[in-house]
C-alpha positions in Angstrom: -152.6 -71.7 93.6 -155.7 -72.6 91.7 -157.7 -75.5 93.0 -159.7 -77.4 90.3 -161.1 -80.7 91.2 -162.7 -82.8 88.4 -164.8 -85.5 90.0 -166.1 -87.2 86.9 -165.9 -86.7 83.2 -167.7 -89.3 81.1 -166.4 -87.9 77.8 -162.9 -89.1 78.8 -162.6 -92.9 78.2 -159.4 -93.2 80.2 -160.9 -91.5 83.2 -164.0 -93.7 82.8 -162.0 -96.9 82.8 -160.0 -95.7 85.8 -163.2 -94.9 87.7 -164.7 -98.3 87.0 -161.5 -100.1 87.9 -161.2 -98.1 91.2 -164.8 -98.9 92.1 -164.1 -102.6 91.8 -161.1 -102.6 94.2 -161.6 -99.6 96.5 -164.3 -97.5 98.2 -164.2 -94.6 95.8 -167.7 -95.3 94.5 -169.0 -94.8 98.0 -167.2 -91.5 98.2 -168.8 -90.5 94.9 -172.2 -91.4 96.2 -171.6 -89.4 99.4 -170.6 -86.4 97.3 -173.9 -86.8 95.3 -175.9 -86.9 98.4 -174.3 -83.9 100.1 -174.1 -81.6 97.1 -177.4 -82.6 95.6 -179.6 -82.7 98.6 -183.1 -83.6 97.5 -182.0 -83.3 93.8 -180.2 -85.8 91.6 -177.1 -83.7 91.2 -173.4 -84.0 92.1 -170.4 -81.7 92.0 -168.6 -81.9 88.7 -165.9 -79.4 89.6 -165.0 -76.8 92.2 -162.8 -73.9 91.2 -161.3 -71.6 93.8 -159.5 -68.4 92.6 -157.3 -66.9 95.3 -157.3 -63.2 96.2 -155.9 -61.2 93.3 -155.3 -57.5 92.9 -156.1 -55.9 89.6 -154.2 -52.7 88.9 -155.6 -50.1 86.5 -156.2 -51.6 83.1 -155.4 -55.1 84.2 -157.5 -58.1 83.3 -158.0 -61.8 84.3 -159.7 -64.6 82.5 -161.2 -67.7 84.1 -162.2 -70.7 82.1 -165.0 -73.0 83.1 -165.8 -76.3 81.3 -169.5 -77.3 81.4 -170.0 -81.0 80.4 -173.2 -82.0 78.5 -174.8 -83.3 81.6 -174.2 -80.2 83.8 -177.2 -78.8 85.7 -175.9 -75.4 86.9 -172.9 -73.2 87.3 -172.6 -71.1 90.5 -170.3 -68.1 90.6 -169.5 -66.4 93.9 -167.3 -63.3 93.8 -166.0 -61.1 96.6 -164.2 -57.9 95.8 -163.1 -54.6 97.3 -165.2 -52.6 94.7 -167.8 -50.3 96.2 -169.9 -48.7 93.4 -173.1 -46.9 94.0 -175.9 -47.9 91.6 -176.7 -44.3 90.9 -173.1 -43.5 89.8 -172.5 -46.4 87.4 -173.3 -44.3 84.4 -171.1 -41.5 85.6 -167.9 -43.6 85.9 -165.7 -43.3 82.9 -165.0 -46.5 81.0 -161.3 -46.1 81.7 -162.0 -46.6 85.5 -165.0 -49.0 85.4 -164.5 -52.4 86.9 -166.4 -55.1 84.9 -167.3 -58.8 85.0 -168.0 -60.2 81.5 -169.3 -63.6 80.3 -168.7 -65.2 76.9 -169.3 -68.7 75.5 -166.5 -70.4 73.7 -163.7 -67.8 73.9 -162.5 -64.9 76.2 -164.6 -61.7 76.2 -163.2 -58.6 74.7 -165.4 -55.6 75.5 -162.9 -53.1 74.1 -163.9 -54.0 70.5 -167.5 -52.9 70.7 -169.7 -51.0 73.0 -172.5 -53.5 72.5 -171.6 -55.5 75.5 -171.7 -52.3 77.7 -175.2 -51.2 76.8 -177.7 -51.2 79.7 -175.2 -51.6 82.5 -177.2 -51.6 85.7 -175.8 -52.5 89.1 -177.5 -55.5 90.6 -178.8 -56.9 87.4 -176.4 -59.9 87.5 -177.9 -61.3 90.7 -181.3 -61.5 89.2 -180.3 -62.7 85.7 -183.1 -64.1 83.6 -183.1 -66.4 80.7 -184.0 -63.6 78.3 -180.9 -61.7 79.3 -178.7 -64.6 78.2 -180.6 -65.3 74.9 -177.9 -63.9 72.6 -174.9 -64.7 74.8 -173.8 -67.6 72.5 -172.6 -65.2 69.9 -172.1 -62.1 72.0 -170.9 -61.3 75.5 -172.6 -59.8 78.5 -170.8 -57.4 80.9 -171.9 -56.2 84.4 -170.3 -53.7 86.8 -168.3 -55.4 89.5 -169.9 -55.3 92.9 -168.7 -56.0 96.4 -170.5 -59.4 96.5 -171.8 -61.3 93.5 -173.6 -64.6 93.7 -175.2 -65.9 90.5 -176.4 -69.3 89.5 -176.8 -70.1 85.8 -178.7 -73.3 84.8 -178.8 -75.5 81.8 -182.1 -73.8 80.9 -180.2 -70.5 80.6 -176.9 -71.4 79.1 -175.6 -74.2 77.0 -172.8 -76.7 77.8 -169.3 -76.2 76.5 -166.5 -73.8 77.5 -167.4 -70.5 79.2 -165.1 -67.7 80.1 -165.3 -65.1 82.8 -163.4 -61.9 82.3 -162.6 -59.4 85.0 -161.5 -55.9 83.8 -160.3 -52.8 85.7 -161.0 -50.2 83.1 -161.6 -50.3 79.3 -161.0 -48.3 76.3 -158.2 -47.8 73.7 -155.9 -46.6 76.5 -156.0 -50.0 78.1 -153.4 -51.5 75.8 -151.2 -48.4 75.6 -147.9 -48.7 77.2 -147.8 -46.1 80.0 -145.0 -44.3 81.6 -146.7 -44.7 84.9 -150.0 -46.0 86.2 -152.4 -44.0 88.3 -155.8 -45.1 89.3 -157.7 -47.3 91.7 -156.9 -51.0 92.1 -159.3 -53.6 93.5 -158.9 -57.1 94.7 -161.2 -60.1 94.3 -161.5 -63.8 95.0 -163.8 -66.3 93.2 -165.4 -69.6 93.8 -167.0 -71.4 90.9 -168.9 -74.6 91.3 -170.3 -76.8 88.5 -173.0 -79.4 89.3 -174.3 -82.1 87.0 -177.1 -84.6 86.8 -176.4 -88.2 88.0 -178.8 -89.8 85.5 -178.3 -89.2 81.8 -182.1 -89.3 81.3 -182.7 -86.5 83.7 -182.0 -82.8 83.1 -183.1 -79.3 84.0 -182.0 -77.0 86.8 -182.8 -79.6 89.5 -182.3 -82.7 87.2 -186.0 -83.4 87.6 -186.9 -83.2 83.9 -187.0 -86.5 82.0 -185.2 -86.4 78.7 -185.7 -89.2 76.2 -182.8 -89.8 73.8 -183.7 -90.1 70.2 -181.5 -93.0 68.9 -181.5 -94.4 65.5 -180.6 -98.0 64.7 -179.9 -99.2 61.2 -183.0 -101.4 61.3 -185.1 -98.4 62.2 -184.0 -96.3 59.1 -186.4 -95.7 56.3 -187.3 -92.9 53.9 -189.2 -90.2 55.7 -189.5 -88.2 52.4 -192.4 -90.3 51.2 -194.6 -89.1 54.0 -194.4 -85.4 52.9 -195.8 -85.0 49.4 -195.5 -81.2 49.5 -192.2 -81.2 51.3 -189.1 -79.6 49.9 -187.3 -82.8 50.6 -188.9 -84.5 47.6 -186.5 -82.8 45.2 -183.4 -83.9 47.2 -181.3 -86.9 46.9 -182.1 -89.4 49.7 -179.3 -91.8 49.4 -177.5 -90.2 52.4 -180.5 -89.5 54.6 -181.0 -91.3 57.9 -184.7 -91.3 58.9 -185.9 -92.7 62.2 -188.9 -92.7 64.6 -188.9 -93.1 68.3 -188.9 -96.7 69.4 -190.8 -96.1 72.7 -194.5 -95.8 73.2 -196.2 -92.7 71.8 -196.8 -90.2 74.6 -200.1 -88.5 75.3 -199.9 -84.9 76.5 -202.5 -82.5 77.9 -202.5 -78.8 78.6 -199.4 -77.4 80.3 -197.6 -80.7 79.8 -194.3 -81.0 77.8 -192.0 -83.8 76.5 -188.3 -83.3 76.1 -186.0 -85.2 73.7 -182.3 -85.0 73.0 -180.7 -85.7 69.6 -177.0 -85.9 68.6 -175.8 -84.4 65.4 -172.4 -86.2 65.1 -171.0 -84.4 62.0 -171.5 -81.8 59.4 -175.1 -82.1 58.3 -177.2 -80.4 55.7 -180.6 -80.6 57.3 -182.4 -81.8 60.4 -186.2 -82.5 60.1 -188.6 -83.2 62.9 -192.3 -84.1 62.6 -195.2 -85.6 64.6 -197.0 -88.5 63.0 -199.8 -90.8 64.0 -201.4 -88.0 65.9 -204.6 -88.9 67.8 -206.7 -87.4 70.5 -207.6 -89.2 73.7 -211.0 -87.9 74.8 -213.5 -88.8 77.5 -217.0 -89.7 76.3 -218.3 -86.3 77.3 -215.7 -84.6 75.0 -216.4 -86.5 71.8 -218.1 -83.5 70.2 -215.2 -81.0 70.9 -213.6 -79.5 67.8 -209.8 -80.1 67.8 -209.0 -78.5 64.5 -207.3 -75.5 66.2 -204.9 -77.7 68.2 -201.2 -77.1 67.7 -198.3 -79.3 68.6 -195.5 -76.9 69.1 -191.9 -78.0 68.7 -189.1 -75.9 70.2 -185.5 -76.8 69.3 -182.3 -75.5 70.8 -178.6 -76.4 70.6 -176.9 -77.3 73.8 -179.6 -76.2 76.2 -183.2 -76.9 77.1 -185.6 -74.9 74.9 -188.8 -73.2 76.0 -191.5 -71.1 74.5 -189.5 -68.0 75.3 -186.0 -69.2 74.7 -185.2 -71.4 71.7 -183.4 -71.5 68.3 -186.1 -72.9 66.1 -189.9 -73.5 66.5 -192.8 -74.7 64.5 -196.1 -76.5 64.6 -195.2 -80.1 63.7 -198.9 -81.1 63.6 -199.2 -79.1 60.3 -195.8 -79.7 58.9 -192.2 -80.7 59.7 -189.8 -78.4 61.5 -186.7 -78.0 59.3 -183.3 -76.8 60.5 -180.9 -76.0 57.7 -177.3 -76.8 58.4 -177.7 -77.7 62.1 -174.8 -77.2 64.4 -172.7 -80.2 65.4 -173.5 -81.4 68.9 -176.5 -82.2 71.1 -179.9 -80.7 70.3 -182.8 -80.6 72.7 -186.4 -80.7 71.5 -189.4 -79.7 73.6 -192.9 -80.6 72.4 -196.0 -79.0 74.0 -199.6 -79.1 72.9 -201.2 -75.7 72.5 -204.9 -74.6 72.2 -206.5 -77.7 73.7 -210.0 -76.4 74.3 -210.8 -78.9 77.1 -208.6 -80.1 80.0 -209.9 -83.6 79.5 -208.4 -83.9 76.0 -204.9 -85.4 75.5 -203.0 -85.5 72.2 -201.0 -88.6 71.4 -198.2 -88.6 68.7 -195.0 -90.3 67.5 -191.9 -88.3 66.8 -190.0 -88.9 63.5 -186.8 -87.2 62.5 -184.4 -87.1 59.7 -180.8 -86.0 59.3 -179.3 -85.4 55.9 -175.6 -85.9 55.6 -173.7 -85.7 52.4 -170.7 -87.8 51.5 -167.2 -86.7 52.4 -166.3 -83.7 50.3 -169.9 -82.8 49.3 -172.4 -80.4 50.8 -175.7 -78.6 49.9 -179.3 -79.6 49.6 -178.6 -82.1 46.8 -175.0 -82.9 47.9 -173.7 -81.4 44.7 -171.6 -78.5 46.1 -168.0 -78.9 47.1 -166.8 -79.1 50.7 -163.1 -79.0 51.6 -161.4 -79.8 54.9 -158.7 -77.3 55.7 -155.4 -78.8 56.9 -153.5 -77.1 59.7 -150.0 -76.1 58.8 -148.1 -74.8 61.8 -145.9 -71.7 61.3 -142.3 -72.0 62.2 -140.7 -69.7 64.7 -143.9 -68.1 65.9 -145.8 -68.1 69.1 -148.4 -70.7 70.2 -151.0 -72.0 67.7 -150.2 -69.7 64.8 -150.9 -71.7 61.7 -152.1 -71.5 58.1 -155.0 -73.6 56.7 -154.7 -75.2 53.3 -157.5 -77.2 51.5 -156.8 -81.0 51.3 -157.0 -81.2 47.5 -154.8 -82.0 44.6 -156.1 -78.9 42.8 -154.0 -76.4 44.8 -150.4 -76.4 46.0 -149.9 -77.4 49.6 -146.6 -75.5 50.2 -148.1 -72.0 50.1 -150.3 -70.1 52.6 -152.3 -68.7 49.6 -154.3 -70.9 47.3 -156.2 -70.2 44.1 -160.0 -70.2 44.6 -161.3 -70.9 41.1 -160.1 -74.6 40.8 -162.0 -75.4 44.0 -165.4 -73.9 43.1 -168.6 -75.9 42.8 -169.9 -76.3 39.3 -173.6 -76.8 40.0 -176.1 -74.1 41.2 -179.3 -74.3 43.2 -182.4 -73.9 41.1 -180.4 -73.3 38.0 -179.4 -69.9 39.2 -175.7 -69.3 38.3 -175.3 -66.7 41.2 -176.4 -69.2 43.8 -173.4 -71.6 43.8 -171.7 -72.3 47.1 -168.3 -73.8 48.0 -167.6 -74.7 51.6 -164.4 -74.9 53.7 -164.3 -76.5 57.2 -161.6 -75.9 59.7 -160.9 -76.7 63.4 -159.7 -74.4 66.1 -157.8 -76.6 68.6 -158.6 -76.7 72.3 -156.8 -73.9 74.2 -156.5 -71.7 71.2 -159.6 -69.6 71.7 -157.5 -66.6 72.3 -156.4 -66.5 68.6 -157.9 -64.7 65.6 -159.1 -66.2 62.3 -157.7 -64.1 59.4 -159.3 -64.3 56.0 -158.1 -62.6 52.9 -159.2 -62.6 49.3 -157.3 -60.8 46.6 -158.0 -60.5 42.9 -156.7 -58.5 39.9 -160.3 -57.4 39.2 -163.4 -56.9 41.2 -164.1 -59.8 43.6 -167.2 -61.7 42.6 -167.7 -63.7 45.9 -169.5 -63.3 49.2 -168.1 -64.9 52.4 -170.2 -66.4 55.2 -168.8 -67.9 58.4 -170.5 -70.0 61.1 -169.4 -71.8 64.2 -170.3 -75.5 64.5 -171.8 -76.0 61.1 -172.1 -74.7 57.5 -173.4 -71.2 56.9 -176.3 -70.2 54.7 -178.2 -67.1 53.8 -180.5 -67.8 56.7 -178.0 -68.9 59.3 -174.5 -67.3 59.7 -172.4 -65.7 62.4 -170.4 -63.3 60.3 -170.4 -62.3 56.6 -168.9 -60.1 54.0 -170.7 -59.0 50.8 -169.0 -55.7 50.0 -167.4 -52.7 51.6 -170.8 -51.3 52.8 -172.5 -54.6 53.6 -170.8 -56.9 56.1 -170.7 -57.8 59.8 -168.5 -54.8 60.7 -171.1 -53.7 63.2 -171.0 -57.0 65.1 -168.6 -57.8 67.9 -165.5 -59.8 67.2 -165.5 -58.9 63.5 -162.9 -56.5 62.3 -162.6 -55.4 58.7 -159.4 -53.9 57.4 -158.8 -51.8 54.3 -161.1 -53.8 52.0 -161.6 -52.7 48.4 -163.3 -54.1 45.4 -160.1 -56.1 44.6 -159.3 -57.1 48.2 -161.1 -58.5 51.2 -159.3 -58.5 54.6 -161.1 -59.3 57.9 -160.5 -61.0 61.3 -162.8 -63.0 63.5 -161.5 -62.0 66.9 -160.9 -64.6 69.7 -162.5 -67.3 67.6 -164.3 -70.1 69.6 -162.5 -73.4 69.7 -164.1 -76.1 67.7 -165.4 -76.5 64.1 -165.9 -73.5 61.8 -167.6 -73.5 58.4 -167.0 -71.0 55.7 -169.2 -70.6 52.7 -168.1 -68.9 49.5 -171.1 -67.8 47.4 -170.4 -67.0 43.8 -172.4 -64.1 42.6 -170.9 -63.7 39.1 -169.8 -66.3 36.6 -167.2 -64.1 34.9 -163.7 -65.5 34.9 -161.4 -64.1 37.5 -158.2 -65.1 39.3 -158.7 -64.9 43.0 -156.3 -65.9 45.8 -157.5 -66.9 49.2 -155.8 -67.4 52.6 -157.1 -68.6 55.9 -154.9 -68.5 59.0 -155.0 -68.4 62.8 -153.0 -65.5 64.1 -152.3 -64.3 67.7 -152.6 -60.6 67.2 -154.6 -58.8 64.5 -152.4 -57.0 61.9 -149.3 -57.8 64.0 -150.5 -55.0 66.3 -150.4 -52.6 63.3 -146.6 -52.3 63.7 -147.2 -50.1 66.7 -146.7 -52.6 69.5 -145.7 -56.1 70.6 -147.8 -59.2 70.4 -147.8 -60.9 73.8 -149.6 -63.9 75.2 -150.7 -65.2 78.6 -152.8 -67.9 80.0 -156.1 -67.9 81.8 -156.4 -68.9 85.5 -156.6 -72.6 84.7 -153.6 -72.6 82.4 -155.7 -74.4 79.7 -156.2 -71.5 77.3 -153.7 -69.0 75.9 -154.8 -65.6 74.8 -152.9 -62.9 73.0 -153.0 -59.2 73.3 -151.2 -56.2 71.9 -148.9 -54.2 74.1 -148.9 -50.9 72.2 -146.3 -48.1 72.2 -146.7 -44.8 73.9 -148.7 -43.2 71.0 -151.2 -45.9 70.1 -153.9 -48.0 71.7 -156.8 -50.3 71.0 -156.9 -54.0 70.8 -154.8 -53.9 67.6 -152.8 -50.7 68.3 -154.6 -49.0 65.4 -155.9 -46.0 67.3 -153.5 -43.1 67.5 -153.8 -41.6 70.9 -150.9 -39.2 70.6 -150.0 -37.5 67.3 -146.4 -37.2 66.0 -146.3 -33.5 66.8 -147.8 -34.2 70.3 -145.2 -36.9 70.9 -142.4 -34.4 70.1 -143.8 -31.9 72.5 -144.2 -34.5 75.2 -140.7 -35.7 74.7 -139.2 -32.1 74.9 -141.3 -31.2 77.9 -140.4 -34.4 79.9 -136.7 -34.2 79.0 -136.1 -30.4 79.2 -137.9 -30.0 82.5 -135.0 -31.8 84.2 -132.9 -28.8 83.4 -134.3 -27.4 86.7 -131.7 -29.5 88.5 -129.2 -26.8 87.5 -130.4 -24.5 90.2 -129.8 -26.7 93.3 -126.6 -28.1 91.7 -125.2 -24.6 91.1 -125.9 -23.5 94.6 -124.4 -26.6 96.1 -121.2 -26.0 94.0 -121.1 -22.4 95.1 -121.2 -23.4 98.7 -118.6 -26.1 98.1 -121.0 -28.8 99.0 -119.5 -31.2 96.4 -121.5 -34.3 97.5 -124.8 -32.5 96.9 -123.5 -31.0 93.7 -122.8 -34.5 92.3 -126.2 -35.8 93.4 -128.3 -33.0 91.8 -126.2 -33.1 88.6 -126.5 -36.9 88.3 -130.1 -36.8 89.2 -131.0 -34.4 86.5 -129.0 -36.2 83.8 -130.3 -39.7 84.7 -133.9 -38.4 84.8 -133.5 -36.9 81.3 -131.9 -40.1 79.9 -134.7 -42.2 81.5 -137.5 -40.1 80.0 -135.8 -40.0 76.6 -135.9 -43.8 76.6 -139.4 -43.9 78.1 -140.9 -41.8 75.3 -139.0 -43.9 72.7 -136.5 -41.2 71.6 -133.2 -42.8 72.6 -132.0 -45.3 75.2 -128.5 -44.9 76.4 -128.7 -48.0 78.6 -131.4 -50.6 79.2 -134.8 -49.3 80.4 -134.6 -51.0 83.8 -131.2 -49.5 84.5 -132.2 -46.0 83.6 -135.4 -46.3 85.6 -133.5 -47.5 88.7 -130.9 -44.7 88.4 -133.6 -42.0 87.9 -135.6 -43.0 91.0 -132.6 -43.8 93.2 -130.8 -40.5 92.6 -134.0 -38.6 92.9 -134.6 -40.2 96.3 -131.1 -39.5 97.4 -131.3 -35.8 96.2 -134.4 -35.2 98.3 -132.9 -36.7 101.4 -129.6 -35.0 101.0 -131.4 -31.6 100.9 -132.7 -32.3 104.5 -129.3 -33.5 105.7 -127.6 -30.4 104.2 -129.7 -28.2 106.5 -127.8 -29.5 109.6 -124.4 -28.4 110.7 -123.0 -31.7 111.9 -119.4 -32.6 110.8 -118.7 -34.6 107.7 -118.2 -37.9 109.6 -121.9 -37.9 110.7 -123.1 -36.8 107.3 -121.3 -39.7 105.6 -122.9 -42.1 108.0 -126.4 -40.8 107.3 -125.8 -40.7 103.5 -124.6 -44.4 103.6 -127.7 -45.5 105.5 -130.0 -43.5 103.2 -128.3 -44.8 100.1 -129.1 -48.4 101.1 -132.7 -47.6 102.0 -133.4 -45.6 98.8 -131.7 -48.2 96.6 -134.1 -50.9 98.0 -137.1 -48.6 97.3 -135.9 -47.9 93.8 -135.4 -51.6 92.9 -138.7 -52.7 94.3 -141.8 -51.0 93.0 -140.1 -47.6 92.4 -143.2 -46.0 90.8 -145.6 -46.5 93.8 -147.0 -43.2 95.2 -146.1 -44.2 98.8 -142.4 -43.8 98.0 -142.8 -40.0 98.0 -144.0 -40.0 101.6 -141.3 -42.5 102.6 -138.6 -40.4 101.1 -139.8 -37.2 102.8 -140.1 -39.2 106.1 -136.5 -40.5 105.7 -135.3 -37.0 105.0 -137.1 -35.6 108.0 -135.6 -38.3 110.3 -132.1 -37.5 108.9 -132.7 -33.8 109.6 -133.8 -34.5 113.2 -130.9 -36.9 113.8 -128.5 -34.2 112.6 -130.0 -31.6 114.9 -129.9 -34.0 117.9 -126.2 -34.7 117.2 -125.6 -31.0 117.0 -127.4 -30.3 120.2 -125.6 -33.1 122.0 -122.3 -31.8 120.8 -122.6 -28.0 121.4 -124.8 -28.0 124.5 -123.6 -31.0 126.5 -121.9 -28.7 129.1 -125.3 -27.1 129.8 -126.9 -30.3 130.9 -124.0 -31.0 133.3 -124.1 -27.6 135.0 -127.9 -27.7 135.0 -127.9 -30.8 137.0 -126.0 -29.2 139.8 -128.1 -26.1 140.2 -129.5 -26.1 143.7 -131.6 -23.0 143.4 -134.9 -23.6 141.7 -135.2 -20.0 140.6 -131.8 -20.2 139.0 -132.7 -23.4 137.3 -135.8 -21.9 135.8 -134.0 -18.9 134.6 -131.3 -21.0 133.0 -133.9 -23.2 131.2 -135.6 -20.1 129.9 -132.4 -18.6 128.7 -131.4 -21.9 127.1 -134.7 -22.1 125.2 -134.4 -18.5 124.1 -130.9 -19.1 122.8 -132.1 -22.2 120.9 -135.0 -20.3 119.4 -132.7 -17.4 118.3 -130.2 -19.8 116.9 -132.9 -21.5 114.8 -134.2 -18.1 113.8 -130.8 -16.9 112.7 -129.8 -20.1 111.0 -132.4 -20.0 108.2 -133.7 -17.4 105.7 -137.4 -17.9 106.3 -138.5 -16.5 103.0 -136.7 -19.3 101.2 -138.2 -21.8 103.7 -141.7 -20.6 102.8 -140.9 -20.7 99.1 -139.4 -24.2 99.5 -142.6 -25.6 101.2 -144.7 -23.9 98.6 -142.8 -25.6 95.7 -142.9 -28.9 97.6 -146.7 -28.6 98.0 -147.0 -27.9 94.2 -144.9 -31.0 93.5 -147.2 -33.1 95.7 -150.3 -31.7 93.9 -148.8 -32.4 90.5 -147.9 -36.0 91.5 -151.5 -36.5 92.7 -152.9 -35.1 89.4 -150.9 -37.4 87.2 -152.9 -39.8 85.1 -152.2 -41.9 82.0 -153.5 -39.1 79.7 -151.9 -36.1 81.5 -148.8 -37.7 82.8 -146.4 -35.8 80.5 -147.6 -32.3 81.6 -147.9 -33.0 85.4 -144.7 -35.0 85.6 -142.9 -32.1 83.9 -144.3 -29.8 86.5 -143.1 -32.3 89.1 -139.6 -32.1 87.8 -139.5 -28.3 88.0 -141.2 -27.9 91.4 -139.2 -30.7 93.2 -135.9 -29.3 92.0 -136.9 -25.8 92.8 -138.0 -26.8 96.3 -134.6 -28.3 96.9 -133.0 -25.1 95.6 -135.0 -22.9 98.0 -134.2 -25.1 100.9 -130.5 -25.0 100.1 -130.6 -21.2 99.9 -132.5 -21.0 103.2 -129.4 -22.1 105.2 -127.3 -19.3 106.6 -123.7 -20.3 106.2 -121.6 -19.3 109.1 -118.1 -17.9 108.8 -115.1 -19.4 110.6 -115.0 -16.5 113.1 -118.6 -17.1 114.2 -117.8 -20.7 115.2 -114.4 -19.9 116.7 -114.5 -20.1 120.6 -112.9 -17.2 122.5 -109.2 -17.9 123.3 -108.6 -18.9 126.9 -105.9 -16.7 128.5 -104.0 -18.1 131.4 -102.8 -15.5 133.8 -99.8 -16.3 135.9 -98.0 -14.2 138.5 -94.3 -13.9 137.7 -91.6 -12.9 140.1 -89.9 -9.6 139.3 -86.4 -8.9 140.5 -86.3 -5.3 141.5 -82.6 -5.3 142.4 -80.7 -3.9 139.5 -78.3 -6.4 138.1 -74.9 -5.4 137.5 -74.7 -3.1 140.4 
């Protein structure tokens, strides 16, 4: 089973108390110190968790998800994968998507590469082992996929990826056909095993890949708070209410930096905030006497900000020269931010720039949002649905303006009344909801309906409030939306209706902004829900759910019917007319069983007649149920009967070719019935069963012939042992072999034998050519050819008449006494 050892988690207060208590009364602290020393080596790291995934086989179109939790103090995540995949780098582009094994990464929720081809662009074998920071720049909102390799070893650091929940997805084939329920699976399988190790920094003030980068935490005490707005006469903040602003400066000594030197800070945004501002003040230049005449006007103090990971000049979320003005982040994401400050364009290596950092976080009162805290913000309450699968729920605003007993709520009573800059079409209303832990495999469903044209735009953002400059998904109208992005699916939207899903939504806080673009009065209804399968699988499949390897996250998927596929079963793979033809072909092809059944009945081989007749009928009923036409019994019963009787019919054909008596035949049939029943009940559809059935039939045929030889020619072996003349012995052996050869030659009609093997070869070829797309045609050919091969083999046997098997009558001659004397004389 899965082994997942969590050594330390400072975010859990219970675990923290237990660890302290144990350290006081036991030697566990020494063990932890030993773990740090062993795993960290020369670096200040320790093993946070070690995850071992046992060897697992992925059949065609199977998938597996692995969840990895990265705490805020993690330093690196190491992934080691071993698999049986052997792909040549030159052939990656030639492999069809339906047969391509992939490894995908995604932050926050399971990857789903079937939705879009974006994640499959630029697939190059070997690129994962040399992954760079630039390749993971957009992975927070997207996913990256790589071809599976025989051995994969990759180490991702906190300079490349952010903390939080990450998912690894292993796929064996993609495309709309992946979710289609299939009559049979054909394709390559592969096995894999995984080891995932997460390391963290022992000191909270050290970070980076090797935990050798000092990080100063920007804290703000109440006594340190003041109004930062006064320092910026030309700042946009002058026009904003400051009663809810918290402004602070660093309490430690101002640093001085030279060329190629950086300073890293961390800052916590605890809740929904409207703005984060960072600026350098009290800037001075520390120069040597020889550099007093150097011009420093071109100097820049660059500030790079990034959420959840260390920023750099090449990988960051926001950047700006804080020497010339503040760096402003509108609606920052909740969580930890990292800030890197680096002087640029210092003309002399002897010059050092000194500064103090000041920052400001604008938070509005509860229920308010926007630059002036005049827009409405509503918290959505979770209302679990009854009688549904995990985590399905509706979200209702906590407000007395709308009813709380309905999944739909009117939008107009909740709208903000004020606008930004006096523009009536720039009014926003915000809704905040929470996706619980473990529900990342669900889908956010948003609907707007109106009796007239909808006058609103919708924006969504994970971890904060959206704006025109910062959003994850949006919808303006039918032609302008996020429909080209991954994990966004738009359905049948019109001017009076908006209907879209955010697929596999990340667990955590989500913010939705409704922008009003027209002040005309309308009546609009809105609904927000968390659903397991989009559109209920479009009424063409079943919504199923499973758990990832850790068992901490449930994900849902559609199990589509025979005619549809895609992640939501909306793609028609087989038309209605095509379905009819497939059904007729698969069912009617079993009529070929009439030929061997008729011949067995004609030869009064009643056991074989019953077998072939039952086999054809059960196969027809099974395929009628398999294609969705009609099920006479349960699917499993029909499948068992089809495969078992088919196996028995093949073996009985071989046994029929012998001439042993009925007692021996009944014995062989009983043994074969037991063996084939076990094969049919355990993995009946595996290809190796065909070889096993033919092998069992051949063994039965050889046993029958051996019994026949032992019965009819046992006198020969006795007389042969008493031959004293070598020449007579040789002549006898030659004569015996000649008689045996002539017996075999006379027993069969060899034209039918040749036709039987030809039909059997065609059956094997059709079985080999079967695939998910062409199953119906090749399996129909299989029905015809396998039954015809049995018919030809049955016809090849020469049936002897009773006179041919009758032994010559033994006549006993006896001398009798004849009385030559006439009686009566």
